[in-house]
C-alpha positions, 0 to 999 in steps of 0.5 A: 549595442543594447544589452539583452535582458537577463532571464530570471533565475529559478530558485532551487527546489525547497526540500520538505522531508515528511515526518512522523510525530506519533509514538508507540505509547500514544498509538498503543492506548488508541489500539487497546481501546479500539480492540476492547470496544470492537470485541464488546460490540461484536465488531461494530466499533471496528468501523470507528476504530479504522477512522480513529487509527487513520486519523492518528497516523495521518494527523501525525504525518507532517509535510512542511509543518502541516499534518494530513487528515482523514476526513470521514466518519465511522458511520460512512465506513459502517455503511460500506461494510454493511453493503459488502457483507450483504453482497458476500452473504447473497453470493454464499447463499446463491452458490450454496443452493444453486451451484449453477449460478456460480459461473454467471455470478463469477463473471459479474464479480470479475467484471465488477471488481475494477469498478469496485477498486476504482470506487475504493481508491477514489474514496480513500483519495477524497477523504485524504486532506492536506492544508484543506485541499483534497486528493482525488483519483480519476482512474477509468474502468477500462484501464483498471480492468486491463492492467489488473486483470486482462494483462495478467494472462499474457504475463503468465504465458511469458513465464512472468518475464513480462511482470516488471513491465506490467508493474511499471504500467500499473504504477504509472496508471495509478500515479497519473490517476491521482490529483492534488486539488486539480494538479495531476501527478506524473510518473517517469520511470525507466523500464530497465530499473523495474527489471533490475528490481525484480532481478535483485529480488530473485537473486535475494531469494536464491541467496536465502535458499542456499543456507536454508537448504544447507541447514535442512541437509545438515539436520537430515544428516545429523538426525539420520539414525538418531532416536528422534526420528525413530520415535515418530511414525511415518505420518508424524515425520511427514507432518514435521517435514511439511511444517518445516517446509511451510515455515521456510516458505513463509520466512522467504516470502515475508522477506522477499516481498517487502524487499521488492515492495521497497524497491517499487515504492522508491522507483515510483516516488523517485520518478513522480512529479506534481504539476499544474502550477501557474508557472508550469514548474513541477514539484518532485519527490524522492525516496531513500528506502533501503530494501534490505532494512525495510525487509528486515523491519517487516520480518522482525515485526512479524516475529515480535508480534507472533512472540508477543501474541499480538501485544507488540502490534502497535510498536511494529506498526509505528516502527514501519510507518516511521521508517517509511515516512522518514525516507520520503521528501517532497522537493517544491519547485516554488513556494508551497503556500501559493501552490496550495492556495491555487489548488484550494481555490480551484477545487473548492467549487466541487468540495461539497459534491465530493462530500456528498459522494463519499457515502456513495463511494464507500457504500457501493 
């Protein structure tokens, strides 16, 4: 009896953790120069400041030994901002001198926003480069309008019960609209996991409210009849109460939203694969972000920046970026060199056209 040939055994996926090699001191110098030049040029330098900042963080974010790049110039960003300022100025003048024009102009803005969003996402993707291969975004106007504007109405009508479903739909649409070279991304994420993430966030908010309410009641009882409240008139007392309420809401929001953001990011990355290879095998990603730690970093960063009057902004930015990047790993199903070479060859024919479109993408 003839022995059947043994099928080839696929090699195990190769893990490539992302690493951030930048430092607080290095970014602080860049941040300080950008700040001073932006002030000195009345904001004109901010376009170059954005590019230099992006290049710093991209250039110090490494995957499989290679850094990313942000391939554009300050002039391109400045042209886009000039167009944006002109549009806002026209809107302000028309609505100020002709209030009846606000309604049709509002409709134009509403239906124009999906197009603007797509152009912005496409521009940011196309100027992102890794190993000489550009990313791309191929989202459609109709689906952006649907997922980010139209479906908000029924979601609110359901008392936000449909929000996790909408979040998953948005995540899938955005993920699968991106390309690395010509290779598409795919997202498979269980709807129940999105509902669980929102449920955990609501419970976390409630757990934060309980001690906050307890502290508020305790202060009210402790101050009742004291000379502190007696020295304030009714308006002052109402002002103190409002400040306390808004401070509590701010702290709650600044904690709960990052807690949810970390969960959504982890769910999205853990369900994302990158296909299009010659063998049909898929590269995948994993994310080990801790929602609690991520929320704590965001909240403590806000406190540090506020107390330092903004001087700790570079430290806070590097701290959050380092933790986020360090939690992401790419699992290559095959040799990355061959995969990247295939994408570079396939996308090379359109790279010059993409470069020509960059200015149009950001300006429009």
